[in-house]
C-alpha positions as a printed NumPy array, in Angstrom:
array([[  0.   ,   0.   ,   0.   ],
       [  2.824,   2.416,   0.797],
       [  4.174,   2.164,  -2.766],
       [  0.786,   3.053,  -4.208],
       [  0.381,   6.006,  -1.86 ],
       [  3.858,   7.237,  -2.683],
       [  3.234,   6.963,  -6.436],
       [ -0.094,   8.791,  -6.202],
       [  1.402,  11.55 ,  -4.057],
       [  4.269,  12.041,  -6.494],
       [  1.86 ,  12.113,  -9.396],
       [ -0.485,  14.648,  -7.806],
       [  2.271,  16.941,  -6.562],
       [  4.343,  17.013,  -9.753],
       [  3.573,  20.31 , -11.46 ],
       [  5.291,  19.165, -14.672],
       [  2.59 ,  16.57 , -15.365],
       [ -0.354,  18.099, -17.266],
       [ -3.606,  17.731, -15.324],
       [ -5.276,  15.87 , -18.209],
       [ -2.577,  13.154, -17.952],
       [ -3.184,  12.523, -14.247],
       [ -6.426,  10.535, -14.613],
       [ -5.093,   7.861, -16.982],
       [ -1.927,   7.51 , -14.921],
       [ -3.916,   7.153, -11.696],
       [ -6.136,   4.549, -13.323],
       [ -3.056,   2.652, -14.506],
       [ -1.488,   2.735, -11.033],
       [ -4.784,   1.665,  -9.466],
       [ -5.06 ,  -1.39 , -11.712],
       [ -1.389,  -2.203, -11.397],
       [ -1.437,  -2.18 ,  -7.596],
       [ -4.793,  -3.49 ,  -6.398],
       [ -5.526,  -3.315,  -2.678],
       [ -8.036,  -5.069,  -0.413],
       [-11.039,  -2.954,   0.666],
       [ -9.678,  -2.105,   4.121],
       [ -6.409,  -0.875,   2.609],
       [ -8.328,   1.128,  -0.008],
       [-10.086,   2.951,   2.835],
       [ -6.719,   3.81 ,   4.375],
       [ -5.376,   4.888,   0.982],
       [ -8.324,   7.248,   0.505],
       [ -7.817,   8.717,   3.98 ],
       [ -4.156,   9.403,   3.247],
       [ -4.499,  10.896,  -0.234],
       [ -7.812,  12.764,   0.184],
       [ -6.058,  15.954,   1.306],
       [ -4.254,  15.984,  -2.049],
       [ -7.619,  16.151,  -3.853],
       [ -8.692,  19.282,  -1.993],
       [ -7.543,  21.673,  -4.675],
       [-10.295,  22.298,  -7.181],
       [ -7.862,  22.168, -10.098],
       [ -6.931,  18.563,  -9.345],
       [-10.508,  17.535,  -8.583],
       [-11.728,  18.914, -11.912],
       [ -9.042,  16.977, -13.815],
       [-10.014,  13.683, -12.225],
       [-12.788,  11.407, -13.314],
       [-11.745,   8.18 , -11.693],
       [-14.736,   6.035, -12.586],
       [-12.749,   2.863, -13.069],
       [-10.597,   3.036,  -9.949],
       [-10.794,   1.602,  -6.468],
       [-10.878,   5.169,  -5.141],
       [-14.05 ,   5.932,  -7.096],
       [-15.597,   2.625,  -6.052],
       [-14.854,   3.456,  -2.412],
       [-16.528,   6.874,  -2.678],
       [-19.544,   5.327,  -4.464],
       [-19.867,   2.783,  -1.655],
       [-19.773,   5.545,   0.963],
       [-22.37 ,   7.527,  -1.015],
       [-24.689,   4.522,  -1.238],
       [-24.356,   3.863,   2.496],
       [-25.14 ,   7.499,   3.296],
       [-28.121,   7.403,   0.927],
       [-29.475,   4.297,   2.629],
       [-29.1  ,   5.952,   6.048],
       [-30.931,   9.073,   4.843],
       [-33.728,   6.98 ,   3.363],
       [-34.083,   5.042,   6.595],
       [-34.387,   8.291,   8.57 ],
       [-37.23 ,   9.477,   6.346],
       [-39.236,   6.276,   6.775]])
C-alpha cells in the first residue's frame, strides 16, 4: 500500500505533469497495484487531502478506480441511512 500512496502523491504533486494526464496515470497505477477494501479505505484517507484543490478535482474522473468505487460505496451507504431516517 505504501508504494501506491507514494506513487499517487508524487503524481499529484508534480507540477510538470499536465492535469489531463493525471487521470489515466492514476487509473493505470490503481489497476497495477490493487488493494483489499480495508487498505483502499486507508489509501483514501491518506491521499484525500491531495484532492482538496479544485484544479486537481476537476481533472479527475476516476470512474474505473478503487478510489471511485470506495466513494460510491460511501455515497450509497449514506443514501441508505438518509432513506431510513425518512421512513
